[in-house]
C-alpha positions in Angstrom: 0.0 0.0 0.0 1.3 3.5 -0.9 2.2 5.7 1.9 0.0 8.5 0.6 -3.0 6.2 0.9 -2.7 5.8 4.6 -4.3 8.0 7.2 -4.5 8.3 11.0 -7.0 5.9 12.7 -8.1 8.8 15.0 -11.2 10.6 13.9 -10.6 13.5 16.2 -7.3 15.0 17.5 -6.7 14.6 21.2 -7.3 17.4 23.5 -4.2 19.1 24.9 -2.5 18.1 28.1 -1.3 20.3 31.0 2.0 22.0 30.1 1.9 21.1 26.4 2.9 24.6 25.3 5.8 24.5 27.7 7.0 21.2 26.1 7.1 23.1 22.8 9.0 25.9 24.4 11.5 23.5 25.9 12.1 21.8 22.6 12.9 25.2 20.9 15.1 26.2 23.8 17.1 23.1 23.7 17.9 23.6 20.0 18.3 27.4 19.9 20.1 28.0 23.2 22.0 24.7 23.7 22.4 22.4 20.8 23.2 25.1 18.2 26.1 26.7 20.1 27.5 23.3 21.0 27.5 22.3 17.4 29.2 25.6 16.4 31.9 25.2 19.0 32.5 21.6 17.9 32.9 22.8 14.3 35.4 25.4 15.3 37.4 22.9 17.4 37.5 20.5 14.4 38.6 23.3 12.1 41.4 24.2 14.6 42.5 20.6 14.9 42.7 20.3 11.1 44.8 23.4 10.9 47.1 22.2 13.7 47.5 19.0 11.7 48.6 21.0 8.6 50.9 23.0 10.8 52.7 20.0 12.1 53.0 18.5 8.6 54.8 21.6 7.4 51.8 23.3 5.8 52.2 27.0 5.4 48.8 27.8 6.9 48.8 29.2 10.5 46.4 27.4 12.9 46.5 30.3 15.4 43.6 32.3 14.0 41.4 29.2 13.9 42.3 28.3 17.4 41.4 31.8 18.7 38.0 31.5 16.9 37.5 28.1 18.4 38.2 29.3 21.9 35.7 32.1 21.3 33.1 29.7 20.0 33.6 27.5 23.1 33.1 30.5 25.4 30.0 31.5 23.5 28.6 28.0 23.7 29.2 27.8 27.4 27.4 31.1 28.0 24.4 30.1 25.8 24.2 26.6 27.4 24.2 28.0 30.9 21.6 30.7 30.0 19.5 28.0 28.3 19.8 25.6 31.2 18.6 28.3 33.6 15.6 29.0 31.4 15.0 25.3 31.0 14.9 24.8 34.7 12.2 27.6 35.0 10.2 26.1 32.2 10.4 22.6 33.8 9.2 24.0 37.1 6.3 25.7 35.4 5.4 22.5 33.5 5.5 20.5 36.8 3.2 23.1 38.4 0.7 23.0 35.5 0.7 19.2 35.5 0.2 19.0 39.3 -2.6 21.5 39.2 -4.1 19.7 36.1 -4.1 16.4 38.0 -5.9 18.0 40.9 -8.5 19.6 38.6 -9.3 16.3 37.0 -11.2 15.5 40.2 -13.7 18.1 39.2 -15.0 15.8 36.4 -16.7 13.8 39.2 -18.7 16.9 40.0 -19.9 17.3 36.4 -17.3 19.8 35.2 -15.6 19.7 31.8 -11.9 20.2 32.3 -9.6 21.6 29.5 -5.8 22.1 29.7 -3.5 24.3 27.7 -6.1 26.0 25.6 -4.6 27.9 22.7 -5.3 31.6 23.1 -3.7 33.5 20.2 0.0 33.8 21.0 -0.6 32.6 24.5 -2.5 29.8 26.3 -4.9 29.2 29.1 -3.4 26.7 31.5 -6.7 25.3 32.6 -10.4 25.8 32.0 -13.3 24.5 34.0 -17.0 24.6 32.8 -19.8 23.4 35.0 -23.3 24.4 36.2 -21.6 26.5 38.9 -19.7 28.6 36.3 -16.8 28.9 34.0 -13.3 29.4 35.4 -10.0 30.2 33.6 -7.0 29.2 35.7 -3.5 30.6 35.5 -0.9 28.6 37.3 2.1 30.3 38.8 4.8 27.9 40.0 7.4 29.9 41.9 10.4 28.5 43.9 9.8 29.0 47.6 12.3 30.5 50.0 14.6 27.9 51.7 13.5 29.2 55.2 10.4 30.9 56.5 6.9 30.9 55.3 6.0 31.2 51.6 3.3 34.0 51.4 1.6 35.5 48.5 0.2 39.0 49.1 -2.1 40.9 46.8 -1.7 44.7 47.3 -2.9 47.6 45.2 -3.9 45.2 42.5 -0.5 43.7 42.2 0.7 40.2 43.4 3.9 39.9 45.5 5.5 36.5 46.3 7.8 36.6 49.3 7.8 40.3 49.1 8.8 40.4 45.3 6.6 41.7 42.6 5.8 39.0 40.1 6.8 39.9 36.5 4.1 39.7 33.8 1.3 40.7 36.0 -0.8 37.5 36.7 -3.9 39.6 37.4 -3.8 41.2 34.0 -3.1 37.8 32.4 -5.9 36.1 34.2 -8.5 38.8 33.2 -7.3 38.7 29.6 -7.8 34.9 29.5 -11.3 35.1 31.0 -12.2 37.9 28.5 -11.0 35.7 25.6 -13.2 32.8 26.7 -16.2 35.1 27.2 -15.7 36.5 23.7 -15.2 33.1 22.2 -18.4 31.8 23.7 -20.3 35.0 22.7 -19.4 34.3 19.1 -21.0 30.9 19.5 -24.2 32.6 20.9 -23.4 31.8 24.6 -23.6 34.5 27.2 -21.9 33.6 30.5 -19.7 35.2 33.1 -16.1 33.8 33.2 -14.3 34.0 36.5 -10.5 34.5 36.2 -8.4 32.6 38.7 -4.7 32.6 39.6 -3.3 29.7 41.7 0.0 29.4 43.5 0.9 25.7 44.3 2.5 25.4 47.6 2.1 29.0 48.7 -0.1 30.6 51.4 -2.3 33.4 49.9 -3.0 36.2 52.4 -6.7 37.1 52.5 -7.7 40.2 50.4 -10.7 41.7 48.8 -11.0 39.4 45.7 -14.3 41.0 44.6 -12.6 44.4 44.4 -9.7 43.0 42.3 -12.0 40.9 40.2 -9.7 37.8 40.3 -9.5 34.9 42.6 -5.9 34.3 43.9 -5.7 31.0 45.7 -3.7 27.9 46.6 -5.1 25.2 44.2 -6.8 23.1 46.9 -8.9 26.1 48.0 -10.6 26.3 44.6 -13.1 23.5 45.4 -14.7 25.4 48.4 -14.8 28.7 46.4 -16.6 27.0 43.6 -19.0 25.3 46.1 -20.0 28.7 47.3 -21.1 29.8 43.8 -24.8 29.4 42.9 -25.6 27.3 39.8 -25.7 29.7 36.9 -25.8 27.3 33.9 -27.9 24.3 32.8 -26.4 21.0 32.0 -27.4 21.4 28.4 -25.7 24.8 28.3 -22.5 23.4 29.9 -22.4 20.5 27.4 -22.9 22.9 24.4 -20.2 25.3 25.6 -17.8 22.4 26.3 -18.4 21.0 22.8 -17.7 24.3 21.1 -14.5 24.8 23.1 -13.4 21.1 22.4 -14.0 21.6 18.6 -11.9 24.8 18.7 -9.0 23.2 20.7 -8.9 20.2 18.2 -8.9 22.5 15.3 -5.6 24.0 16.7 -4.0 20.5 16.7 -2.9 18.2 14.0 -3.4 14.5 13.9 
């Protein structure tokens, strides 16, 4: 049978898994920041060795310039690999956090929720999305290394989030609101009108109480999410939930290739 006559046995692309976009970033990082400079350094070293071979066999060519270039390439490779490794460690931590939160959120299926992970959102992604009769929730996971000593506290002050006293880059509150707005607009295009609650979770951190209603975003430790949702009144019917989940599932699959 010709290769072109074959096709995938899957009728639908699988939904995305927690941290899938981070996996893609790690693959790009390993090539751009680590493999490429190593290959460049290796090429320069090989060139220098060949020139030294010519030098010792009475060739007129001088290996010194190539050796200098090789040393510079090695230094450049070391710099890029170290920088890439530091970034890779950050990405791996973020991926682990998304997967841990994703595994916890799978439990919500037993309560009738539809659970989606790594939902494409233009140039970004929504880490997790819950849809149930008690509402729709976009969840941004922030996995941050904790201090070696003392308590790990998250403080929301003046609309900003501080972890262990340090302001978090790429404002999570702005991110969370943008994600909720995107889901709201997507559903509106499919003729669904529903409020979407933005949520930011910090695995392993204690979040100091604050006026979440004033900020417009829930900031929680993941395991607190269950009780917060339990306190919400049922706002959607089961038919509405299924229809919305179907629309989102179709969109997510359209962003993937079999």
